[in-house]
C-alpha positions, 0 to 999 in steps of 0.5 A: 450830696455835699451841703453846698451842692444841695444849696446849688441844686436849690438855687438852680431849682428856684431860678428855673421853677419859682422866680417870676418872669419880669419880662411881662411887667410894664417896667424892666427888672432893672427899672423895678429895682431902682423904684423899689430901692428909692421907695425904701429911702427918702432920696439917693444920689446916683453913686449910692444906687450904683453901689446898692444895685451893683450896676455900672454908671452908664447903664444906670444913667440910661435907666434913670433917664427912662424913668425921668422921661416917664416922670417916675423919678425927679432929680433935685439939685443939692443946695450946697454942692451944685454938682450933686443931684438927689433922686427921689420917687415922684407921686407918679413913681409911687403909683407906678410901683403899686401897679407893678406890685399888683402885676407881680401878685397877678403873675404869682397867682397865674404861675402857681395856679396849678397848685392847690392852696394846701400845697402853696401854704406848705411851700410858703411855710418852708420858705419862711423857715429858710428865710428865718434860718438864713437871717439868724432869726431861729436857733443855731443849725446844730440845735434845730432838729432837737429844738423842733422835736421839743417844741412839737411835744409841747401843747402850750400856747405861746406868743412871740414877736413876729418877723418878715418871715411871718408875712406869708402866714398873715396873708394866707390866714386873712385871705382864707378867712375874709375871702373864703368865709366872708366873700371879701373881694380882691381889693381887700387882698390887694390892700392887705398886700400893700400893708404887708409890703410896708411892714416888710420894708420897715416903713412904719413903727410897728410890732407884729406878734404871732400866737403859736401852738408848739411851733405851729402859727395859729394867730397874729396881731400887729401894733402900729404906732404913729408919731403922736404915740397913738396905736392901732391894732390890726391883723388880729386873727386866730386860725380855724379850730383854734379860733376861741375867745381865750386865744384871742384874749392871749393876743390882745393882752400881749399887744396891750401889755406891749403898748403899756411898755412903750408908753402908748396912751390911746389905742384903736382898732376896727372890726370888718365883720360882725363879731359879738364875741370879739366886741365883748372881749374888747369892751372887757378891756375898756374899749368903747364903740366910737363909730360904725359905718356900712360899706361895700368897699371890701364886699359886694353885699356890704359889711358894717365896719366898727371902730373901737377905742380906749385910753390906757390908764397911767400906772 
């Protein structure tokens, strides 16, 4: 089969089998598209929205009117050109968008309920590879097979920068560990989904790092830097049989070295479960326990959340 025919076959299969039914949402697909677009920008004029979404002016006008009637968007008149209006999300609009994302997640769970977790993981990993290749985040096509073969033969552990294609790995690894092993609730996964959505949209200054054994992803850590150049470490996890203190130290050291490179001075992280081994590792890198609080937010039986902080030494 010709390569383009293969792509066409995949496109048809994806549309028939894998896309979500947007008709079940509380907003239309077009309304969702507008809200999602506005969520990625401070504000936009109507002409820009037309250009981004490739819709005609009359159709867009009706969509904007409906969203305005529900107070999901607001129009702000330009101070210099009174003919121009800037469109932005309202607080209600942002809340509605979060509801829609939760609805989408629920629809996804129902759509793939007939598949085992292993099958879902396998599918998501392959789709992430497709996205990486399409976005030119992997090696050129001509070298993919040879490179994959070479990597598979390597047993060393490496840390690499993450991409949006790694979001599925972060979600699956955390839900497997915190829900299946530690009985965390769905609210925890919803919060994680929000964080991943923000990361994918580039909404905060962050750098994700992935620990690999060969080409297999086995761990992650993210550095999020605020406007004062303070950093938070999160999504810190290593999978299953690879969950050793040595592998966690590889990720932690890589993240701390990155913080030094970008001139971060203060770092904090939170532990959601008891982990004497990880606490000891943090203390060996001069982290100090600054607070701890018992909470039932993520788990019915409750868990003690601990915050650790450190100041990087000036070189």
